[in-house]
TORGU-282842 format. One record per residue: x, y, z of N, C-alpha, C, CB in turn. Coordinates in steps of 0.02 Angstrom, whole numbers, plus 50000, padded with zeros to 5 digits. Glycine has a CB too. Layout:
BEGIN
XYZXYZXYZXYZ
...
***
This chain:
BEGIN
499335053648677499465047148671499025042348704500065046248690
498875035648686498575030548727498675028348777498535026748709
498435027048836498865023848900498975018348901498645024348960
499445015848929499795008848929499005003448950500595008649005
499344997748932499044992448921499074987348983499294989948861
498694987449039498714981949099499044975349053497784979949138
499574971249096499624965749079499544958949131500174966549052
499544953349116499534948349156500234948149173499234942349128
500334947449245501064947149274501434940349249501024947049360
500984935649241501234927749235501634928549156500424920749234
501294933349121501764933649057502544936449059501384938149008
502694939849119503364943949118503954938549111503464948849193
504444940449071504944936249067505424935849122505244937449014
505704930349141506274928649166507074932349155506244922649146
507254934749234508044938049199508384929449203508654946449270
508804929749157509314923949147510034926849141509154919549078
510154931749184510944934349194511274932349232511064940049208
511774934249235512384931449292512314935949342513234931349268
512324934249388512374936949467512954941449461512524930749529
512944947849511512324951849545512054954849450512684960549625
511364956149464511104959549409511494966349419510254960049408
511734968649372512044974549352511594981349336512404972749293
511614986449325511324991649306511204991649225511704997149332
511594989149194511554987749136511054982349125512154986649115
511024975949157510614970849160509894974749179510884965149212
509894977849239509094981049235509014983249195508834985349271
509254988649148509014992949108508744988349054509514997949088
509104984349023509024978748963508444976048977509574972848955
508314972849043507594969849064507084974749063507574966649135
507254980149083506634984449097506344988949028506854989849161
506894987348986506934991248915506414985248870507944992048879
506604979548887506374975148840505734971148856506894970948827
505494972148919504774968048938504174970348914504624967649010
504114976748925503424980048898502844976748939503294978448812
502934978948991502614976449066502194983049070503244974849143
501514982049104501064988949140500694984049187500434994649081
500964984249264500644980249298499944983049309500994978949355
499464976749300498794979349317498324974349359498454981149251
498694973349415498254967849477497854971349490498564965149548
497144966049520496594969749549496674972049614496034966149547
496454978449612496444980449694496114979449746496404985349705
496224978949790495824974249844495514980949884496414968049900
494944978349921494384984149969494774985150025493524981049998
495094978050038495384978150129496174982450117495584967050172
496174985150165496764988750201497464984750207496524990450275
497184977950219497754974050254497844965750200497444972450354
497314967050140497364961650097497944958950074497074962850050
498024952850060498794950850045498544943349981499344947650143
498804942849944498804937249902499384932449911498784939549835
499774933149952500284929349984500314924150028500554932450009
500424917450050500394914950099500814916150158500394910350083
500594915850203500944917750269500984925350272501714914450275
500734928550238500744935650252500294939150308500594938550191
499724934550325499494937750402500004938150451498954933450439
500494934150471501104935850507501384941750495501564931650498
501434942850427501914949550401501454955050434502024950950302
500814954050410500424960650435500444964050508499724959250427
500474956550552500634959050621501244962850644500644953950658
501894960350597502364962150616502514969550585502784957150607
502114970250524502014978050520501694982050550501824979750477
501114979350579500854983550638501134985750691500444981250662
501764980350710502244982250765502574986650741502674977450791
502994987350677503264993750661502954999950676503354993950600
502305000250663502045006150659501905006650728501485007050611
501785003250782501785005250840502445007250882501465000750866
503035005150853503695006150889503965013050862504234999950874
503705014150794503935021450768503315025450758504375021350696
502895024950800502265028350796502125032050733502205032750851
502035027650688501925030150616501305026150583502615028950570
501155029850543500575025450491500985022550423499855031450458
500915016550411501475013850366500975010950313502045007850404
501115010950244500795008250180501255005150137500465013450141
501044999250120501494995450078501034992450030501934990050117
501454992749963501174987549899501824985249875500694991349829
501794978749860502554974349836502194968949794503114970149912
502574968249728502244963049693502814962249651501534964549659
502594953949643503134950049616502954949949540503194942549649
503314952849484502964953249429502954946449373503234959349399
503444943249404503394933449364502814930649388504084926649393
502484933149453501854927049465501374931349483501944920749527
501324936949490500794941749497500584941649574500174939949447
501074939349630500904937849713501204944449723501314930349763
500544946549768500794953449807500704954649884500404959449777
500834959449901500794960249968500384966949982501504960249999
499944967150021499804975450029499594976750106499124978449974
499584981050125499574983750191499344991050181500284983050227
498724993350206498555000550199498805002850130498895004950258
498654998850075498814998050020498335005049948498654989250018
497765004450009497295008349963497075015650006496565003149943
497555017050055497475022750082498025027550060497415021750150
497585034850067498085039350048498505043050068497965041950027
499225043950058499825045850090500085052050063500315040650084
500355056450091500715062250071501185059949996501215064650142
501025062849947501575061649886502335062249893501445066249833
502335069949916503145071949915503595070449865503485069249965
504025069349867504575070449813504545063849767505365071549851
504155059149757503935054449730503745054549660503515052849763
503395062149654502955064549594503485065949557502405070749602
504075066749578504685068149520504715064349467505355067249543
504725058649480504825052749428504155054149374504785043949472
503555054149394503075056049360503195062749320502555056149403
503455068549343503575072949308503975072049248503765076749342
504495068949263504945068749208504745064349157505595067149227
504505059049181504045054049124503635058949077503415048449166
503245064049114502725067249078503155070549029502255072049119
503805074449039504235078249002504435073248951504815081249042
504575068048953504905063448910504305061348854505225056848955
503825060148890503255056548842502935061848797502625052848887
502785067948832502385075148804502555079648772502185078848839
503265079848793503625088248765504115085648730503985094448826
504605080548732505125077348690504995076148616505285071148718
505345077848573505295074548516505995075048478504695077248476
506155067048491506785065648447507365069848493506695068948355
507305072048552507795074748603507995080948596508365071348608
507475085148550507515090348532507395095048602507085090748475
507025093048630506675098048685507185096148738505775096548709
507375089148753507805086948803508395092448808508065079548787
508735094348747509185097648714509195105148750508995097448637
508535107348742508435115548768508815117048834507605117448785
509015123048843509315124848892508865130448917509995126248877
508725128948980508325134749016508515139349064507875132449045
508405144849052508775150549113508325150849160508935158749092
508625151949220508355152449293508485158149318508605147749339
508295159549369508335166149411508515163949491507545170449406
508845166749524509185164949598508495164249644509795171949633
508045168549624507405167249646507105160849636507015171549622
507105157549581506845151149567507245145549612506905149849488
507795146649630508115143549665507975143249747508645145449646
507915148749775507715149549848507185148849858507815154649877
506675149549813505945148149830505755141649828505505151449789
506225136749794506075130449792506355126649858506315127749728
506735130349912506735126849963507355121849962506105123849969
507565117749906508135112949915508415113949842507915104749937
508885114549838509305115349779510135112849753509275121649780
510065106849776510795105949785511285106149711510865098449822
510865105749660511075106949570511035111949546510725104049520
510365114449545510155120349507510545126049541509335121549508
510805125549616510935131249644511655132449647510635131549706
511935128849613512535129949603512805136149553512705124049584
513415139649569513495146649532513605145449469514045151149555
513935140449442513945137349363513345137949334514095129749355
512835134049361512165133849328511805138549338511805128949341
511695141849388511405148749394511745153749347511465151449468
512285153049330512515157649271512325155849203513235158249268
512405149849173512275146349127511605143649111512635142449132
511165140849157510755137849143510865131149144510575139949097
510295126249131510355120449120509885116649064510315118249178
510065110149039509685108248994508965104649016510115104348956
508625103348986507955101249015508055093749028507285102848964
508565088748993508905084049019509195083049066509185082948997
509685089549086509905089949153509535090449216510245094349155
508975094049198508525095849255508145089749265508055102349242
507925085449215507655080049234508125073949285507425077449168
508735075049254509075069449297509265071849364509725066549262
509315077649384509405081949460508865080049482509465090249465
508145078449455507665080249492507535074149513507155083949466
507665067849482507645061749490508255058249536507605059449424
508865060049518509495057849554509495061749616510175058949512
509495069849623509585071549689509125074549705510085074549706
508545073149693507765075349695507945084749708507205070249778
508185086949666508235094449662507545097649659508635096549600
507295102349705506635103849696506585109149646506315105449757
507155114149639507065120149590506975116249529507725125949585
507415110549516507315106949449506655104149430507755101549447
506325101949484505635100049468505185105749458505355095749521
505235111449490504815117249470504825120149409504905122049506
505545117549380505595121649314505345116049256506465124749299
505215110249282504955106249239504105106649244505265099549253
504125107849302503105108249301502975115549262502605109149406
503385119149277503315126449235503205125349163503995131249239
503715119549125503635117149064503125113249041504075114449053
502805109749095502275105249083501695109549085502245099349132
501735116449097500975118749126500875120149196500465113549114
501085116849244500895117649306500835110049337500255121949307
500685108649405500695102449451500055099549422500675103949539
499505102149389499015096649374499225093149314498315099149364
499645095149268499905091649219500065085049243500455094849193
500375084549298500705078149317500035074949344501365078749375
499485076749365498905073249389498445072049311498465078349455
498655074249269498335072449193498805065949171498435079949128
499225067549176499855061349151499735055349186500705063349171
499565055949239499455049449292498705046049263499375052649391
498125050149251497595047049237497735044249165496995051649245
498055046349123498235045349047498605037949051498795052249013
499055036849099499325028449112498865024449162500165028249149
498335026549175497795022749209497815023149288497835015349187
498145028449321498235030149380497705035149392498885032249392
497135032849427496545036249453496595039549508496055032549462
497125039149547497065040249630497635046449633497325031949687
498275045549610498885048749606498745056849589499335045049552
498885062149633498685067849619499265072549631498105069249655
499305078549595499815083049615499365090549603500575081949566
499555094749667499145101149661499515107049670498595101349708
500015106349700500485111449729501185110849693500575110249810
501535115749711502325117549690502765115949743502465125249672
503465113949721503855113849789504065120649807504495109349787
504135118949886504095115549931503465114349971504525117249961
503065118049945502165119449978501895109949980501435126149890
502155107249917501815100849914501775096549975502105097049866
502395097950013502675094250057502555094650128503235094850047
501885098250137501695101050206501305093950227501155109150205
501075089650206500825083050218500325082650288501485078150224
499955086950277499475085750335499125079550329498975091150343
498815075350372498495071450377497775069550340498515072150426
497465076650353496855077550306496905077650247496535082450313
497295080150218497325080650151497185075750086497835082350150
496885077950039496845073449997497315076349918496015071949992
497395082849932497985086049870498535081949895498215095949869
499035083249839499675080649851499695073649875500005084749897
499375069049854499205062649890499195057149827498405063149935
499435051349873499425044449829499175038949863500115042249804
499265032149847499175027249883499705023649860498555024349881
499905018149918500405012849904500305009649827500325007049962
499615006249815499515002049777499505008349708498844996949800
499285013349712499335017249639499875020149624498885022349630
500485021749660501105025549651501485018949623501435029649726
501415013349656501855008349641501595004649569501895003249706
500985004649555500905003049494501025009149441500255000149492
501045014949441501365018649402502075019049393501185023449414
502425017849445503195016149435503235010649387503575013849504
503035004949400502984998749364502875001549289502364993749394
502185004749268502055006649180502645010449163501325011849158
502965013949204503415017049171504235015449170503295022949191
504295011049210504845007549207504904999649170504995007449272
504434996749178504314990149149503914989249090504054986449192
503444994349089502844994249041502864999648982502194995549083
502304999748958502215002448884501965009548895501654997848835
501945014348964501805020348970502335025248929501745021349040
502995022148925503515026648882503825022548828504135029848928
504005026048782504355022048728505065019148756504475026848662
505395014548709505935009548742506485014648770506305003748681
506685021148727507235024548748506955029648810507585028448684
506555031948812506265035748860506235030548940505475038148826
505975025148927505915019448980506615018749011505665012048945
507035017748952507755017248980508045023349020508215016248923
508105028248974508255034649007508135034949102507705040248966
507325034849107507015035149157507295031049201506435034349148
507265024749191507535017749234508445020249248507435008349170
508855021449214509365023949229509415028549275509585025549186
509075034149271509235039049337508995036449392508945046149336
508455032549385508255028749448508775025149487507775023849431
508965021249441509615017649465510235021149494509875014149411
510265025849462510755030349494510505035449566510995035049431
510035034749577509795039649630510225039149686509075038449653
510435046049710510735047449773510605048749840510965050749765
509755049349839509495048549900509355044649946509195049749900
509285037149925509005031949944509375025849980508725030249893
509985027849995510425022850017510195020850092511195025550014
509865023650130509675022850198508975020450180509735029650247
508515019550136507815016650142507825010550106507255021250115
507395010150053507205002750012508074999250013506795004449906
508555003649996509284999749978509464996550039509945004849955
509415000750093509714997550148509314991050176509795002750202
508754989950161508354983650189508344979750143507674984350212
508534979050071508554975050036509074971350021508364976850001
509214965949991509904961949986510574966149943509714954249942
511164966549968511544970449935511594969749857512104969749963
511454962849838511654961849761510974962149739512084954549736
510404966449761509844967349703510094973849674508984967849731
509854974949623509884981949587509264985349599509984981549509
509284990749611508694995149643508535002049615508834996449715
507955002149583507865010649544507335011949589507585011949446
507575016649616506945020349667506885027649671507045018549744
506335029849693506375036649711506045038449776506095040649658
506465042549817506255044249885505855051349894506895044249928
505515051549945505375057649962505095060750037504985058849916
504935065350054504925066850122504635073350145505545066450143
504185073450198503935079450200503855080350283503265079950154
503345085850298503205087650369502905081350400502705094150377
502715081450441502165075350498502765068450474500905073250456
503205069050481503875065350481503615060350417504115061050565
503465061850356503305058150305504015057350275502735061150260
504025049450267504675046850217504405042950183505315043450244
504535043250115504245037150065504985034950012503415040950005
504715027749988505245025449945504965022249893505715021349976
504815022249837504615016949786505155016349716503805019049759
504995010049704505515010649644505305000649632506645014049675
505804999549585506074992049566506594988649578506124991049513
506514983249605507074980049635507234972549596506894979149716
507934972449562507914966449524508364961249567508194967849447
508004957249599508514949449636508954946749578507934941049664
509354943449597509934939849537509414933549511510894935749581
509454934649435509154929349399508524927049403509444924849406
508024933549407507394932549419507034939649390507284930749498
506394939249392506094944149357506104950349419505324941549326
505884957049405505904962449462505314961249517505804970349427
505394965249565504954967549594504804973949610504954965049630
504134974149626503774982349640503804983149696503044984149623
504034987349721503844990349783503914997049805504114987349825
503314997049859503185005249870503005006749946502495008249820
503335009949982503265010050055503335017650055503855005350104
502495019250095502365026650104502405026950198501465029150063
502615032250220502415032250292502365039250309502915028350340
502055039950364501865047650394501705045550474501045051950348
501645051250497501475052150572500945058250572502195054050621
500705058750649500245063450661500515069450686499775061150701
501175069450729501435076250733501665080350678501905076250770
501405086750671501865090250624502565090450626501735095950624
502845090450678503655090250685503785084650689503985093450739
503345077950675503695070650705504195069450639503015062650719
504795065250690505315064550626505295059850588505935064150639
505635060550533505485055650491506125051050500505315058250418
505855043150487506515037950496506595034050444506495033050557
507155034350422507165029050364507255023550373507555029650321
507295022550436507565015450470506685010750461507945017150581
506145013850466505495011050458505465009650378504905016050487
505645012650329505545009850272506235002750264505565016750212
506815004650284507264998550271507024992750310508004999950291
506694991950372506584986050422505984983950372506384988050517
505494988050343504884986150289505234982550244504474992550250
505674984950203505974981550146506214974250154506524985350124
506454974750209506924967950251506344962350259507304970450349
505794964750280505324958850282504904957450224504884959450337
504914962450178504504962250099505094956550053504474972850051
505714957450067506244954150028506084947550062507054957150033
505944945850122506014938650169505334933750134505854940550276
504884937750106504424932850070504284933349997503804933150100
504624939549956504554940149889505144938949865504304945949867
505754939049885506414939349867506584931249839506874942049936
***
């Protein structure tokens, strides 16, 4: 299939729904917008197109010092094209934010009229234990009876189930299929090279299993607001992201309570903690937000508060 077509954010339609935006409202807007963010990348790690963002960069630097972390940010107002970038072209560990990409690849490349989504996948206890984290696939009833591809897609996004993600990667032909999918939608940076849980090793020197805040933010926008997926698949994926259960302490904790947020988290060694998604403030077009964090120490603690505080700062400028 052909890649999605970049868009001019000034053409994005505005939300005119009642406050607060509901899950249904967000789905309707995302399904009907046919957008695919294509803003020009900047060569500067700290470049921004927002007035007053220089002061914000200093505040983000202060957060890095306080949390002893490296912080990457990309945020975009899809109505105006205004954006904020901080270390936005630096590589960070991808971790579980890849699961949205893998699910999107299944929806676009493997499913035909729901037949593949309805297929039941049988798997073993070894598939579950080797994945390291399997809150849904590891349930006895699912081990006994298997799960449909659609169910695996849902729990990979909503519960970040590693075994579900590995089973989907197996159907796609391996981690490299996610990299190829990214290239097909215009993301020349994001790459997946390993399976769960090894891909979360997150060593600072790695280029494998990495992305940048700018690249992953644009990819999520293409998938949820753009033309990378057909209407029904875009709506299905956005619904799973809106129903994510792992992000309450990250972006959602820092954004206003009346914003609808469709996001996917990730985490790994070296204190890596990520959250990427789309946020709908009331009565206006959505914002694309990507916050990636990591540390230098292998056993460095991940701190969700760093993402939440960053989200609050971004909302103060873009909200």
